C-alpha positions in Angstrom: -26.6 -23.4 -144.3 -24.8 -23.0 -141.0 -26.8 -22.2 -137.9 -25.3 -19.1 -136.1 -25.8 -18.9 -132.3 -24.9 -15.8 -130.3 -22.2 -16.9 -128.0 -23.4 -14.9 -125.0 -26.8 -16.6 -125.3 -25.2 -20.0 -124.6 -25.3 -20.7 -120.8 -25.1 -23.6 -118.4 -27.5 -24.8 -115.8 -25.5 -26.8 -113.2 -28.5 -28.7 -111.7 -31.7 -30.1 -113.1 -35.0 -31.4 -111.5 -34.0 -35.0 -110.9 -33.1 -37.3 -108.1 -29.7 -38.7 -107.1 -26.7 -38.3 -109.4 -28.8 -37.1 -112.3 -29.6 -33.9 -110.3 -26.0 -32.7 -110.8 -25.9 -33.5 -114.6 -25.5 -30.0 -116.2 -27.5 -28.6 -119.1 -26.3 -26.4 -121.9 -28.9 -23.8 -122.8 -29.5 -21.3 -125.6 -31.7 -18.4 -124.8 -33.0 -20.3 -121.8 -34.0 -23.3 -123.9 -32.1 -26.6 -124.5 -29.1 -26.0 -126.8 -29.3 -29.4 -128.4 -31.2 -32.6 -127.4 -28.4 -34.9 -128.5 -25.8 -33.0 -126.4 -28.2 -33.2 -123.4 -28.4 -37.0 -124.0 -24.6 -37.2 -123.8 -24.6 -35.4 -120.4 -27.4 -37.7 -119.1 -25.4 -40.7 -120.2 -22.2 -39.6 -118.3 -23.2 -41.3 -114.9 -23.7 -44.5 -116.8 -20.2 -44.2 -118.2 -18.3 -43.7 -115.0 -18.6 -39.9 -114.6 -20.6 -39.5 -111.3 -18.8 -37.0 -109.2 -20.5 -33.7 -108.9 -17.2 -31.9 -109.5 -16.5 -34.0 -112.6 -19.9 -33.5 -114.1 -19.6 -29.7 -113.5 -16.2 -29.7 -115.1 -17.6 -31.5 -118.2 -20.4 -28.9 -118.4 -18.0 -25.9 -118.4 -15.5 -27.5 -120.8 -18.4 -28.1 -123.3 -19.8 -24.6 -122.6 -16.6 -22.8 -123.5 -16.1 -24.9 -126.6 -19.7 -24.2 -127.7 -19.3 -20.5 -127.2 -16.0 -20.5 -129.2 -17.5 -22.4 -132.1 -20.5 -20.0 -132.2 -18.4 -16.8 -131.9 -15.3 -17.6 -133.9 -16.6 -20.2 -136.4 -20.3 -19.7 -136.6 -20.8 -23.4 -136.0 -22.7 -25.7 -133.6 -21.1 -28.5 -131.6 -21.7 -31.2 -134.2 -20.3 -29.1 -137.1 -16.7 -28.8 -135.7 -13.7 -30.1 -137.6 -10.0 -30.5 -137.1 -9.3 -26.9 -138.2 -11.6 -25.6 -135.4 -9.6 -27.6 -132.9 -6.4 -26.0 -134.1 -8.0 -22.5 -133.9 -9.2 -23.3 -130.4 -5.7 -24.4 -129.3 -4.3 -21.1 -130.6 -6.9 -19.1 -128.5 -6.6 -21.2 -125.4 -3.0 -22.1 -125.3 -1.1 -19.5 -127.3 -2.9 -16.3 -126.3 -1.5 -13.6 -124.0 -0.4 -14.9 -120.6 -3.4 -13.4 -118.8 -5.8 -15.3 -121.1 -3.8 -18.5 -121.6 -4.9 -21.7 -119.7 -2.4 -24.3 -118.4 -1.5 -27.5 -120.2 -3.3 -29.5 -117.5 -6.5 -27.5 -118.1 -6.1 -27.9 -121.8 -5.7 -31.7 -121.5 -8.7 -31.9 -119.3 -10.8 -30.1 -121.9 -9.5 -32.3 -124.7 -10.4 -35.4 -122.7 -13.9 -34.1 -122.2 -14.4 -33.2 -125.9 -12.8 -36.4 -127.1 -15.3 -38.4 -125.0 -18.1 -36.2 -126.5 -17.2 -36.8 -130.1 -16.5 -40.5 -129.6 -20.0 -40.8 -128.3 -21.3 -38.8 -131.2 -19.7 -41.2 -133.7 -21.1 -44.2 -131.9 -24.5 -42.6 -131.9 -24.3 -41.8 -135.6 -24.6 -38.1 -135.1 -21.3 -37.4 -136.9 -19.2 -39.3 -139.4 -15.9 -38.6 -137.7 -14.5 -36.8 -134.7 -12.6 -33.5 -135.1 -9.5 -35.0 -133.5 -6.8 -37.1 -135.0 -5.5 -40.2 -133.1 -2.5 -42.4 -133.3 -1.2 -45.6 -131.5 1.8 -45.0 -129.3 4.1 -47.2 -127.3 5.1 -46.4 -123.8 7.6 -47.9 -121.4 5.5 -50.0 -119.1 6.0 -51.1 -115.5 9.0 -53.3 -114.8 10.4 -52.7 -118.2 7.5 -54.1 -120.1 6.1 -52.4 -123.2 2.4 -51.8 -123.5 0.6 -50.3 -126.4 -1.7 -47.3 -125.8 -4.2 -47.3 -128.6 -5.6 -44.2 -130.2 -3.8 -41.4 -128.3 -5.4 -38.0 -129.1 -2.8 -35.8 -130.9 -4.3 -32.7 -129.2 -2.9 -33.8 -125.8 0.1 -31.8 -124.5 2.5 -34.1 -122.6 4.0 -31.2 -120.6 1.0 -31.2 -118.3 1.8 -34.4 -116.5 4.4 -33.3 -114.0 2.5 -30.1 -113.1 -0.5 -32.1 -112.0 1.2 -33.4 -108.8 1.7 -30.8 -106.1 2.8 -31.8 -102.6 4.2 -30.2 -99.5 6.9 -31.0 -97.0 5.7 -32.3 -93.7 7.2 -29.3 -92.0 5.2 -26.9 -94.2 2.1 -29.0 -93.5 2.7 -28.7 -89.7 2.9 -24.9 -90.1 -0.3 -24.9 -92.2 -2.2 -27.0 -89.7 -1.1 -25.1 -86.5 -1.0 -21.5 -87.8 -3.6 -21.7 -90.6 -6.2 -24.2 -89.2 -5.7 -24.0 -85.4 -5.0 -20.2 -85.5 -1.9 -20.5 -83.4 1.1 -18.2 -83.6 4.2 -19.4 -85.5 5.9 -20.1 -82.2 3.1 -22.3 -81.0 1.4 -19.9 -78.6 -2.3 -19.1 -78.7 -3.0 -16.1 -80.8 -4.7 -13.3 -78.8 -8.3 -12.8 -79.9 -8.4 -16.0 -82.0 -12.0 -17.0 -82.4 -11.8 -20.0 -84.8 -14.0 -22.4 -82.8 -13.6 -25.1 -85.4 -9.8 -25.2 -85.4 -9.6 -28.7 -83.8 -12.1 -30.1 -86.2 -10.4 -28.6 -89.2 -6.9 -29.7 -88.1 -8.2 -33.2 -87.5 -9.8 -33.3 -91.0 -6.5 -32.2 -92.5 -4.6 -34.9 -90.5 -7.0 -37.5 -91.9 -6.3 -36.4 -95.5 -2.5 -36.4 -95.1 -2.3 -39.7 -93.3 -4.8 -41.7 -95.5 -4.7 -40.1 -99.0 -8.5 -39.8 -99.0 -10.1 -37.7 -101.7 -12.0 -34.7 -100.5 -15.5 -36.1 -101.2 -14.6 -39.4 -99.6 -13.4 -37.8 -96.4 -16.3 -35.3 -96.3 -18.9 -38.1 -96.5 -17.5 -40.4 -93.8 -20.1 -41.5 -91.2 -19.3 -41.2 -87.5 -19.9 -44.9 -87.2 -17.1 -45.5 -89.7 -14.4 -44.3 -87.3 -15.9 -44.8 -83.9 -15.6 -48.5 -83.0 -17.1 -49.7 -79.7 -14.7 -52.6 -79.6 -11.6 -50.7 -80.7 -8.7 -51.4 -78.5 -6.3 -48.5 -77.7 -3.1 -48.4 -79.9 -4.6 -50.4 -82.7 -4.8 -49.1 -86.3 -7.9 -49.8 -88.3 -8.5 -50.9 -91.9 -11.6 -49.0 -93.0 -13.6 -50.3 -96.0 -14.8 -47.5 -98.3 -18.0 -48.6 -100.1 -18.0 -48.7 -103.9 -20.3 -45.7 -104.5 -18.4 -43.5 -102.0 -15.2 -43.7 -104.1 -14.2 -42.5 -107.5 -15.1 -45.0 -110.3 -17.2 -47.1 -107.9 -14.1 -49.2 -107.2 -14.2 -49.2 -103.4 -11.0 -49.8 -101.3 -9.5 -50.1 -97.9 -7.6 -47.3 -96.1 -5.5 -47.6 -92.9 -6.5 -45.1 -90.2 -3.7 -44.4 -87.6 -4.6 -45.2 -84.0 -3.6 -41.7 -82.7 -6.1 -40.2 -85.2 -8.9 -42.5 -84.1 -8.4 -41.4 -80.5 -8.6 -37.8 -81.6 -11.8 -38.5 -83.6 -13.4 -40.0 -80.6 -12.6 -36.8 -78.6 -14.0 -34.6 -81.3 -17.2 -36.7 -81.4 -17.6 -36.6 -77.6 -17.2 -32.8 -77.3 -17.4 -30.6 -80.4 -19.7 -32.8 -82.5 -21.9 -33.4 -79.5 -22.4 -29.6 -79.1 -23.2 -29.3 -82.8 -25.8 -32.1 -82.5 -27.5 -30.2 -79.7 -27.9 -27.2 -81.9 -29.0 -29.3 -84.8 -31.9 -30.7 -82.6 -32.8 -27.3 -81.2 -33.0 -25.8 -84.7 -34.7 -28.8 -86.3 -31.7 -28.8 -88.7 -33.0 -31.7 -90.8 -35.6 -29.3 -92.3 -32.7 -27.4 -93.9 -31.3 -30.5 -95.6 -32.4 -31.0 -99.2 -34.2 -34.3 -99.6 -33.1 -35.9 -96.2 -33.0 -39.7 -95.9 -34.3 -40.8 -92.5 -32.9 -44.0 -91.1 -33.0 -46.0 -87.9 -30.0 -45.8 -85.6 -29.7 -49.6 -85.6 -28.5 -51.1 -88.8 -27.8 -54.6 -90.1 -24.3 -55.2 -91.4 -23.8 -53.1 -94.5 -27.4 -51.9 -94.8 -29.3 -48.9 -93.4 -32.9 -49.4 -92.2 -35.1 -46.6 -93.7 -37.6 -45.0 -91.4 -40.5 -45.4 -93.8 -39.7 -49.1 -94.3 -37.2 -51.2 -96.3 -33.5 -50.7 -96.3 -30.6 -49.5 -98.5 -27.1 -50.9 -99.1 -24.2 -48.6 -98.1 -22.5 -49.6 -101.4 -25.3 -47.7 -103.2 -24.9 -44.4 -101.4 -22.7 -41.8 -103.1 -21.0 -39.0 -101.2 -23.8 -36.5 -101.7 -26.5 -39.0 -100.5 -24.4 -39.9 -97.5 -24.5 -36.3 -96.4 -28.3 -36.4 -96.5 -28.6 -39.4 -94.1 -30.4 -38.4 -90.8 -30.2 -40.9 -87.9 -33.5 -41.1 -85.9 -34.2 -42.2 -82.4 -36.2 -45.3 -81.5 -39.4 -43.3 -81.5 -38.7 -41.9 -85.0 -37.6 -38.5 -83.9 -34.7 -37.1 -86.2 -31.6 -36.9 -84.0 -28.4 -36.2 -86.0 -26.7 -36.4 -89.4 -24.8 -39.6 -90.0 -22.0 -37.5 -91.3 -18.9 -37.3 -89.1 -17.9 -33.7 -89.9 -20.5 -31.1 -88.8 -20.7 -27.3 -88.7 -21.3 -25.4 -85.5 -25.1 -25.8 -86.0 -24.8 -29.5 -86.8 -25.0 -29.4 -90.6 -22.7 -31.7 -92.7 -19.7 -29.8 -93.9 -19.7 -29.9 -97.7 -16.6 -30.4 -99.9 -16.7 -26.8 -101.2 -16.8 -25.5 -97.6 -13.5 -27.4 -96.9 -12.0 -25.7 -99.9 -12.9 -22.3 -98.4 -11.6 -23.4 -95.0 -8.2 -24.4 -96.5 -8.0 -21.2 -98.6 -8.6 -19.1 -95.5 -6.0 -21.1 -93.5 -3.5 -20.5 -96.3 -4.2 -16.8 -96.3 -3.7 -16.7 -92.5 -0.3 -18.4 -93.0 0.7 -15.8 -95.6 -0.3 -13.0 -93.2 2.5 -14.3 -90.9 5.0 -14.3 -93.8 4.8 -18.1 -94.4 4.8 -18.9 -98.1 2.2 -21.6 -97.8 -0.9 -22.3 -100.0 -2.4 -25.7 -99.5 -5.5 -27.3 -100.9 -7.2 -30.5 -99.7 -6.1 -32.4 -102.9 -2.5 -31.4 -102.3 -2.6 -33.4 -99.0 -3.6 -36.5 -101.1 -0.5 -36.0 -103.2 1.6 -35.4 -100.1 0.4 -38.7 -98.6 1.3 -40.5 -101.8 4.8 -39.1 -102.2 5.8 -39.6 -98.5 4.2 -43.0 -98.2 5.9 -44.2 -101.3 9.3 -42.8 -100.1 8.9 -44.6 -96.7 7.9 -47.9 -98.3 10.9 -47.7 -100.6 13.1 -47.1 -97.6 11.7 -50.2 -95.9 12.0 -52.2 -99.0 15.6 -51.2 -99.5 16.4 -52.0 -95.9 14.7 -55.4 -96.0 16.1 -56.4 -99.4 19.6 -55.4 -98.5 20.6 -55.1 -102.1 23.9 -53.5 -103.0 24.3 -52.1 -106.5 22.2 -54.2 -108.9 20.5 -54.1 -112.2 17.6 -51.7 -112.9 15.4 -54.7 -113.5 16.1 -55.8 -109.9 15.4 -52.3 -108.7 12.0 -52.2 -110.5 11.1 -55.6 -109.0 12.1 -54.3 -105.6 9.8 -51.3 -106.0 6.9 -53.4 -107.2 5.2 -53.8 -103.8 5.5 -50.2 -102.7 3.9 -48.9 -105.9 1.1 -51.4 -105.7 0.5 -50.7 -102.0 0.2 -47.0 -102.7 -2.0 -47.7 -105.7 -4.4 -49.6 -103.5 -4.4 -47.0 -100.8 -5.1 -44.2 -103.2 -7.7 -46.2 -105.3 -5.9 -45.6 -108.6 -7.4 -47.7 -111.4 -4.0 -48.0 -113.1 -0.5 -48.4 -111.7 0.7 -45.9 -114.3 -1.0 -43.1 -112.4 0.8 -44.1 -109.2 4.1 -44.4 -111.1 4.1 -40.6 -111.6 5.0 -40.1 -107.9 8.4 -41.7 -108.4 9.4 -38.8 -110.6 8.5 -36.4 -107.8 10.3 -38.3 -105.2 13.4 -38.0 -107.4 13.0 -34.2 -107.5 12.9 -33.8 -103.7 16.1 -34.9 -102.0 14.7 -34.6 -98.5 12.3 -37.5 -99.1 15.0 -40.0 -100.1 18.0 -38.9 -97.9 17.1 -41.5 -95.2 16.8 -44.2 -97.8 20.2 -43.4 -99.3 21.8 -43.5 -95.8 20.2 -46.8 -95.1 21.4 -48.2 -98.5 24.9 -47.0 -97.8 24.8 -48.7 -94.4 23.9 -52.0 -96.1 26.8 -51.8 -98.6 30.0 -53.7 -97.7 32.8 -51.4 -96.5 36.1 -51.1 -98.3 37.8 -53.1 -95.5 35.7 -56.1 -96.3 36.2 -56.0 -100.1 
């Protein structure tokens, strides 16, 4: 006999009483109680299987919530009773409904990826005999002309979502967004009368960091002041910055190159704006407002922080959320300041969701001046990738001095730029980075200079 659950009684709890990453593992509830112990075990296993970001865990929770409500309301089933026909019905509701209710192909594919992982886990745990999805092995054109088999592709995926996932802006639009939106200047560069955005310099500097390094929002938000302020840093020198494993997506760690001009501006921000924020933090005993603060000594040994209550902790073990809870103490043990670089006016670490709001308000300010600009932090990561790849290709074309050649030679020529951008962005697979080539091709302004350089390298008609 099927168990019928009222869809409206199925809810989500985004946080639970736990420490560390587990605190952000969602719970699906029914009438205030646990919906299903096995489903909850799946969620609790996610951090062990590579899903650690608060945003990713939250997305998994809501994708499962919507699916559970649909099964209850439309099919009178629980999560573990779904079959392929239910997936087809779900697709009709989510992707073929009226325009106002229809989700994008990218959102659909994200939900499929979540549910596919759920049901694969269910099969492995012996909870179900088979998943409600069908799979097939497909072949794709691999990098440099090689073919690589992709096993068990879920038939529910929609290939149309791939191009829509990459959204980037021209550097000119970015400049307008930064100056008008974040700095609150007029479109002609003059100071806007009555402008009171006291964090404009900080916000613009943060955006410059994203667009010149390709950092993810959580990675940039959780940087320490000590990461970018180097006592022995010589003027005019760029710096390779090591991102610890736990700070990055997938715990892969990587290096990013921080421009020298940006480092100088960061030092100015630290000396003035951040210093004022620290004063307010100390006056207000701001550490009392931080959830589960981690107190450390100012002095540290290599890649380890010394805990105030004894012992130490490796930087490689601190995730972005934990890094924003680090409080640096003076020699006498008095809490002094957050370790985080980016602080609010009262000295509290600026959280990723606050940056999203800041960018949304800046975009709205641009539109109030008739500028068709709407930029999110993640778009700046895409912008970095596209423009960095275009510039590297230009340099490679110039250095290789190749006239018309085979496509195989061209792919070999592009090998280094793709791999360089892959490393800078922290992509696990080169296939992900390869997507940006398609978008370079759609924007003529990013390759015009490369074409001109290539033409300059070709022999003229007089020499043929």
